[in-house]
DRENDO-1510 file (C-alpha; in Angstrom, 1 decimal, always signed):
<recs>
REC; n; res; u; v; w
REC; 1; MET; -180.6; +92.1; -3.9 .
REC; 2; MET; -176.8; +92.5; -4.2 .
REC; 3; SER; -177.0; +94.9; -7.2 .
REC; 4; HIS; -179.3; +97.2; -5.2 .
REC; 5; PHE; -176.7; +97.2; -2.4 .
REC; 6; ARG; -173.9; +98.1; -4.9 .
REC; 7; LYS; -175.9; +101.0; -6.4 .
REC; 8; LYS; -176.7; +102.4; -3.0 .
REC; 9; PHE; -173.2; +102.1; -1.6 .
REC; 10; SER; -170.9; +102.6; -4.6 .
REC; 11; ARG; -167.2; +103.3; -3.9 .
REC; 12; ARG; -167.6; +106.8; -5.3 .
REC; 13; ARG; -170.4; +107.6; -3.0 .
REC; 14; ILE; -168.4; +106.3; +0.0 .
REC; 15; MET; -165.4; +108.4; -0.9 .
REC; 16; LYS; -167.5; +111.5; -1.2 .
REC; 17; PHE; -169.1; +110.8; +2.2 .
REC; 18; MET; -165.6; +110.4; +3.7 .
REC; 19; ALA; -164.3; +113.5; +2.1 .
REC; 20; LEU; -167.3; +115.6; +3.4 .
REC; 21; GLY; -166.8; +114.0; +6.9 .
REC; 22; ALA; -163.1; +115.1; +6.9 .
REC; 23; THR; -163.9; +118.8; +5.8 .
REC; 24; ILE; -166.6; +119.5; +8.4 .
REC; 25; PRO; -164.3; +119.5; +11.4 .
REC; 26; LEU; -161.7; +121.7; +9.5 .
REC; 27; PHE; -164.4; +124.1; +8.6 .
REC; 28; SER; -165.6; +124.3; +12.2 .
REC; 29; ILE; -162.0; +125.0; +13.4 .
REC; 30; VAL; -161.6; +127.8; +10.9 .
REC; 31; MET; -164.9; +129.4; +11.8 .
REC; 32; ASN; -164.0; +129.2; +15.5 .
REC; 33; TYR; -160.7; +131.0; +14.8 .
REC; 34; VAL; -162.4; +133.7; +12.8 .
REC; 35; HIS; -165.0; +134.3; +15.5 .
REC; 36; ALA; -162.3; +134.2; +18.3 .
REC; 37; SER; -160.2; +137.0; +16.7 .
REC; 38; LYS; -161.5; +140.5; +17.4 .
REC; 39; ALA; -160.3; +143.8; +16.1 .
REC; 40; SER; -158.5; +146.4; +18.4 .
REC; 41; LYS; -160.4; +149.4; +19.5 .
REC; 42; GLU; -157.9; +151.6; +17.6 .
REC; 43; SER; -158.5; +149.8; +14.3 .
REC; 44; MET; -162.3; +150.1; +14.7 .
REC; 45; GLN; -162.1; +153.8; +15.7 .
REC; 46; TYR; -163.9; +153.0; +19.0 .
REC; 47; ARG; -164.7; +155.9; +21.3 .
REC; 48; ASP; -166.6; +156.1; +24.6 .
REC; 49; GLU; -169.1; +158.7; +23.3 .
REC; 50; PRO; -172.0; +158.1; +20.9 .
REC; 51; ASN; -172.1; +159.2; +17.3 .
REC; 52; ASP; -175.4; +161.2; +17.4 .
REC; 53; LYS; -178.0; +158.6; +18.1 .
REC; 54; GLU; -175.7; +155.7; +17.2 .
REC; 55; GLN; -174.3; +154.0; +20.3 .
REC; 56; CYS; -173.2; +150.5; +21.3 .
REC; 57; ASN; -176.3; +149.6; +23.4 .
REC; 58; ASN; -178.4; +149.8; +20.2 .
REC; 59; CYS; -176.0; +147.9; +18.0 .
REC; 60; VAL; -176.4; +144.3; +17.0 .
REC; 61; GLN; -172.7; +143.6; +17.9 .
REC; 62; PHE; -173.0; +144.8; +21.5 .
REC; 63; ILE; -173.0; +142.2; +24.3 .
REC; 64; PRO; -174.7; +143.9; +27.4 .
REC; 65; GLY; -173.1; +143.9; +30.8 .
REC; 66; LYS; -174.9; +142.8; +34.0 .
REC; 67; THR; -176.9; +146.1; +34.1 .
REC; 68; PRO; -177.8; +148.6; +31.4 .
REC; 69; GLU; -175.1; +151.0; +32.6 .
REC; 70; ALA; -172.4; +148.5; +33.1 .
REC; 71; GLN; -169.6; +147.9; +30.6 .
REC; 72; GLY; -170.3; +145.2; +28.1 .
REC; 73; GLY; -168.5; +143.4; +25.3 .
REC; 74; CYS; -168.6; +143.3; +21.6 .
REC; 75; LYS; -168.7; +140.5; +18.9 .
REC; 76; VAL; -166.2; +142.6; +16.8 .
REC; 77; VAL; -164.1; +144.8; +19.1 .
REC; 78; GLU; -161.9; +143.5; +21.8 .
REC; 79; GLY; -162.0; +144.7; +25.4 .
REC; 80; SER; -164.8; +146.2; +27.6 .
REC; 81; ILE; -167.2; +148.4; +25.8 .
REC; 82; ASN; -169.1; +151.4; +27.1 .
REC; 83; PRO; -172.9; +151.1; +26.3 .
REC; 84; GLN; -172.8; +154.8; +25.2 .
REC; 85; GLY; -169.7; +154.1; +23.0 .
REC; 86; TRP; -169.4; +153.9; +19.2 .
REC; 87; CYS; -167.2; +152.5; +16.5 .
REC; 88; VAL; -167.2; +152.0; +12.8 .
REC; 89; ALA; -168.7; +148.4; +13.1 .
REC; 90; TYR; -171.9; +150.0; +14.4 .
REC; 91; THR; -175.0; +148.2; +13.0 .
REC; 92; LYS; -178.4; +149.3; +14.2 .
REC; 93; LYS; -180.5; +146.6; +15.9 .
</recs>
């Protein structure tokens, strides 16, 4: 019985588990920082007009406003975003 317990809970296995447990919160903090920082409108070449049929309201990055015509947000670009706008981060839905 005791040898089964030692095989199941070896010191090496416990150390690996502890190391993994310590890295998960750090990874979470780093990922939150990456998602929290957005690019400026200038660096993403944002404009309030569409680029042919490409416009923010049909981009996967766009966060709609309260109405279809209202300013929205973006997962990539900081500030308020015009639904008919466009930038280099455009990715069709």
